[in-house]
Structures are given as C-alpha cells and as structure tokens.
C-alpha positions in Angstrom: -0.1 0.2 0.2 1.0 3.1 -1.4 0.9 6.6 0.4 1.8 10.1 -1.0 1.8 13.1 1.5 0.3 16.4 -0.9 0.8 19.5 0.0 -0.1 22.9 -1.7 2.3 25.8 -1.1 2.3 29.5 -1.6 5.3 31.1 -0.3 6.1 30.1 3.3 9.5 28.9 2.8 10.7 28.4 6.4 6.8 26.5 7.5 7.7 24.7 4.2 10.6 23.3 5.2 9.4 22.4 8.6 6.9 20.4 7.5 8.8 18.2 5.2 11.5 17.8 8.1 8.8 16.5 10.0 8.0 14.2 7.2 11.5 12.9 7.5 10.8 11.8 10.8 7.6 9.6 10.6 7.7 6.6 11.6 5.7 5.1 8.7 7.3 7.1 6.2 5.2 8.3 3.3 6.7 6.5 -0.3 5.6 9.6 -1.9 5.7 13.9 -1.6 4.3 15.9 -3.6 4.9 19.9 -3.0 2.7 22.0 -5.5 4.1 25.7 -5.5 1.3 28.4 -6.1 3.8 31.2 -6.3 4.9 31.1 -9.8 8.2 31.9 -9.5 9.0 28.5 -8.1 10.0 30.2 -4.4 9.5 26.5 -2.8 12.4 25.3 -5.4 15.7 25.7 -3.6 14.0 24.3 -0.2 13.0 20.8 -2.3 16.3 20.7 -3.8 18.3 21.1 -0.1 16.1 18.3 1.1 16.6 15.6 -2.3 20.5 16.3 -1.9 20.3 15.6 1.4 18.8 12.3 1.0 15.2 12.5 2.0 14.1 8.6 2.5 11.1 9.1 0.3 10.7 10.4 -3.7 9.8 14.3 -3.7 7.8 15.2 -6.5 7.9 19.3 -7.2 6.0 21.3 -9.5 5.1 24.8 -9.9 1.2 25.7 -10.3 1.4 29.5 -12.1 -2.2 30.4 -11.7 -3.3 32.2 -8.4 -6.0 29.5 -7.5 -6.1 27.3 -4.2 -8.4 24.5 -6.4 -6.0 24.2 -8.9 -3.2 23.7 -7.0 -4.5 21.0 -5.1 -5.8 19.5 -8.1 -2.4 18.9 -9.0 -1.0 17.5 -6.4 -3.8 14.7 -6.6 -2.7 14.3 -10.5 1.0 14.1 -9.2 0.4 11.6 -6.5 0.4 7.7 -7.0 -0.1 6.3 -3.4 -3.7 4.2 -3.1 -3.9 6.3 -0.2 -3.2 10.5 0.1 -2.7 12.3 3.1 -2.7 16.4 2.7 -1.4 18.7 5.4 -1.0 22.4 5.1 2.2 23.9 4.3 2.0 26.0 8.1 1.0 22.6 10.1 3.2 20.3 11.8 3.7 16.7 11.8 4.6 14.9 15.1 6.2 11.5 14.1 3.5 8.9 14.9 0.5 11.1 12.7 0.6 8.9 9.1 0.7 6.1 10.7 -2.4 7.0 13.7 -4.0 7.9 10.4 -3.1 4.8 8.1 -4.0 2.5 11.4 -7.5 4.8 11.4 -8.6 3.9 8.6 -8.1 0.2 8.6 -9.7 0.0 12.5 -12.7 1.9 11.0 -12.6 0.2 7.7 -12.7 4.0 6.3 -12.4 5.6 2.7 -11.5 9.3 4.5 -10.1 9.7 8.2 -10.5 13.7 9.1 -8.1 14.4 12.2 -7.5 17.6 14.2 -5.8 20.8 14.1 -4.5 22.1 17.1 -3.7 25.9 17.4 -0.1 27.2 18.6 -0.1 31.0 19.7 3.2 32.7 20.1 3.8 34.6 22.8 2.6 37.9 22.0 -0.7 37.0 21.2 -3.0 39.5 23.1 -4.5 38.5 26.5 -7.8 38.8 24.9 -7.2 36.2 22.0 -5.9 33.5 24.6 -8.9 33.6 26.5 -11.5 33.6 23.5 -10.0 30.2 22.2 -11.0 31.4 18.8 -8.5 29.4 17.0 -9.1 25.9 18.3 -10.2 23.5 16.5 -14.0 21.5 16.7 -13.5 17.6 18.4 -15.4 14.6 17.7 -15.2 10.7 19.2 -12.6 8.9 17.3 -14.9 6.9 14.8 -17.7 8.7 14.5 -18.9 9.7 10.8 -18.0 13.2 10.0 -21.5 15.7 9.2 -21.7 17.0 6.0 -21.8 20.8 7.3 -18.3 19.6 9.5 -16.1 18.9 6.4 -12.5 20.3 5.9 -9.1 20.0 5.2 -5.6 20.3 7.1 -5.4 16.9 8.1 -6.4 14.4 6.2 -6.8 10.9 4.9 -8.7 10.1 1.8 -8.1 6.8 -0.3 -6.9 7.7 -4.1 -9.4 5.9 -6.3 -12.4 8.1 -5.1 -10.9 10.7 -5.2 -9.3 10.5 -8.4 -13.5 9.6 -9.7 -14.3 13.2 -8.8 -14.2 15.9 -11.7 -11.6 18.2 -10.7 -11.4 16.8 -7.9 -11.7 20.4 -6.1 -13.9 22.6 -8.1 -11.4 25.2 -9.8 -14.7 28.0 -9.0 -13.4 28.0 -5.1 -9.9 29.0 -6.3 -9.8 32.7 -4.7 -12.5 31.8 -2.0 -12.3 29.4 0.7 -14.4 26.1 0.8 -12.9 23.9 -2.2 -11.9 21.2 0.7 -15.6 21.3 2.3 -16.9 21.2 -1.1 -15.3 18.2 -2.9 -15.5 16.2 1.0 -19.2 16.8 0.5 -19.3 15.6 -2.8 -17.7 12.5 -1.7 -19.6 11.9 1.4 -22.8 11.6 -0.8 -21.9 9.3 -3.0 -21.0 6.6 0.2 -17.5 7.7 0.8 -17.1 6.9 4.2 -15.3 9.6 5.9 -14.8 9.4 9.5 -13.4 11.6 12.6 -9.8 10.4 14.3 -9.2 12.4 17.5 -5.7 10.8 18.1 -4.1 12.3 15.1 -3.2 15.7 15.3 -1.3 17.8 13.8 -0.6 21.6 14.9 -0.3 25.0 13.7 1.4 28.0 14.6 -0.6 31.0 14.4 1.0 33.1 12.1 0.9 36.9 14.0 -0.5 38.7 11.1 -3.6 36.3 11.7 -3.6 37.6 15.2 -6.4 40.6 14.9 -9.9 41.0 14.8 -10.1 42.0 11.3 -8.6 38.5 10.2 -11.2 36.7 12.4 -13.7 38.5 11.1 -12.5 38.0 7.5 -12.6 34.1 8.1 -15.9 34.0 10.1 -17.6 35.7 7.3 -15.7 33.3 4.6 -17.1 30.2 6.3 -20.7 31.6 6.8 -20.3 32.2 3.6 -19.1 28.3 2.4 -21.8 27.1 4.5 -25.0 29.0 3.1 -23.9 28.2 -0.3 -23.8 24.5 0.4 -27.3 24.6 2.4 -28.8 26.8 -0.1 -27.9 24.7 -2.9 -29.1 21.4 -1.9 -25.5 20.2 -1.0 -26.5 19.1 2.5 -29.5 17.9 2.1 -32.9 18.9 0.4 -34.2 22.3 0.5 -37.5 23.9 -0.5 -38.1 27.6 -1.7 -39.1 28.1 2.2 -36.7 26.3 3.9 -34.2 28.8 2.0 -36.2 31.9 3.1 -35.7 30.3 6.9 -32.6 30.1 6.4 -32.3 34.0 5.7 -34.4 35.4 8.1 -33.0 32.9 11.0 -29.4 34.1 9.7 -30.8 37.9 9.5 -32.2 37.4 13.4 -29.0 35.7 14.3 -26.8 38.6 13.1 -29.1 41.6 14.9 -28.5 39.4 18.2 -25.0 38.6 17.6 -24.8 42.6 17.1 -26.3 43.8 19.9 -25.0 41.3 22.5 -21.4 42.3 21.1 -22.0 46.3 22.0 -23.4 44.7 25.9 -20.6 42.1 26.5 -17.5 44.9 25.2 -17.9 46.6 29.0 -17.0 43.3 30.5 -14.5 42.2 28.3 -13.0 42.3 24.9 -12.7 38.7 24.8 -16.8 38.1 24.6 -17.4 40.9 22.6 -15.0 40.0 20.0 -16.9 36.4 19.9 -20.4 37.8 19.0 -18.7 39.7 16.7 -17.1 36.8 15.2 -20.9 35.2 15.2 -22.4 37.9 13.6 -19.9 38.2 10.9 -20.3 34.7 10.0 -24.2 35.2 9.5 -23.6 38.2 7.6 -21.7 35.9 5.4 -24.8 33.5 5.1 -26.8 36.4 4.2 -23.9 37.8 1.4 -24.4 34.7 -0.3 -28.3 36.0 -1.1 -27.3 38.9 -3.2 -24.1 37.2 -4.6 -21.4 38.8 -3.2 -18.1 35.9 -2.4 -15.3 37.2 -0.7 -12.3 35.9 -2.2 -9.6 34.9 0.6 -6.8 34.2 -1.4 -6.8 36.8 -4.0 
C-alpha cells in the first residue's frame, strides 16, 4: 500500500521546510511527498532541492502551478500523487512522528475511506490576552470513529483513499480557487456518493498561528468566509434537499442571529473584549450567510 503526502504551498518557505522535515521523521514514512507551488516564481524550489540533496527517505515531486488558485494547486497534487492513499497537510502545520501511521491505522480499524483529524493551534508568545481568552483558533473535536457530518467537512489534516478521489471531476472545483471552501465542497461530494469519512481525534497536527492572524479583522473575515461557505452549500442542497421555504427560513434565521449577535457584542464589550469579539465573530459569520443571497463572494486568496 503506497501513501502519498500532498502539500499545496504559497510563499511559506520556512514553514514548508519545517513540515517537510517532519515528514522525514515519520514512524511510517510516506512513499512519496508531492509539493505544488502556487508561486509562479517557484520560491519553494530551493527547499525541495536541499531536501533531495540531503537524502530524503522518500521520493519528492515538485511542480509550479502558476495561476493563483488554491483549487487548481490542490488538483495538481492529486494528479502527481501515485499512492493508494493520499494524505493532505497544510504548508503551515507541524506533524508529530506518529501522525501518518495513526491515520493509516485508523482507516484500517474503522474500515473508512477517509479520515479527518484535528488541527491544534499554537499561539505565539506575543498573542494578546483577549485572543488567548477567546480561544478563537480552537478546532472542534468529535469522538474517534464517528462519521463526520456534512457541515463539518474541511481539510488541513486528512487521509483519503485515492480511487474515489481521482474519480471526481477536478477533483477540487476551480470556482473556489480564490475563495475558501474547495475542501468542504469536495468532501461533501464524496460523502454523498457513499465515501465513508470518519473522525479520528488522536492523529493531531499543530498549526503555529502567524502573528498577522492575531487581529480582530482576520477573525471576522475568516468567520464571514465560513458563513458564506455554509450558506452556499445549504441553499444549493449539498447538505440535503431544501425548497424555497427552507431557503427563506435560512435567510431570516441568519438575519435574526446577525442582529442578536451584534447587539450582544455591544453589551458585552465593557465586561471583556474577548466576549465582545466572540459575538462579533458570530455576527460576521451570519453576515457571510446573508451575503450569499445577493451573490457576493469574499475572495480570501485574491
């Protein structure tokens, strides 16, 4: 059984170096590591050359995907990968030595076609107190072995059987290339076709949070993007059949939640910035849901 690790990257040279070094320390080494660079200048090439020269214990395939598009970049990793299983990890994450073995063991133990696992945040020392108290980066957990609900599908730490993935058109939809949501869209499509994707809580990877993300603005835009993705999948029937009445109820529920969260943000500001920020994040997520109805899409990668 061959396993390929797929990494899409864009101008994160030192972080990419770190995660590639993590791959060399895996107790179950990958058979292949695929890195596709979404920087037209190929800024990650030197890192790959250095790792190859040092005698990496697996084959490394590197290509440049010049068009700015996360979906096309991920698609290229799938095209190059030749494993029976494909593991996906982000270029800013860190993996303990047991990571890949744990994912593969979980797939065997639970007879699963896919495994989703947690991404744990690591805040830098300079993170503001209100960020720490608010726990804004915490990853939601589930019990190991549970089938992942459609509305909680996302990448970051994933193992998938290659055959159903390669059978999907794309497989990632290029329409999501400058926004977010290409990962959830693909996993929902796979799950609705019978691909069994379960949660495994032990195969943790870590995400050192970049200082530029330690701001209320970044949190609000991330929430808005997530709200847009949830609404888009819901109103398009990806999570289940929905009629006009269902769409109308979804709209008014989001509107009422936006107004309530906005009001609570104002009321809670005097008793704690982290509490006010949590309500503002909730308001932003619901604004994102509403924005889908007038056709606006936030382009996080533009």
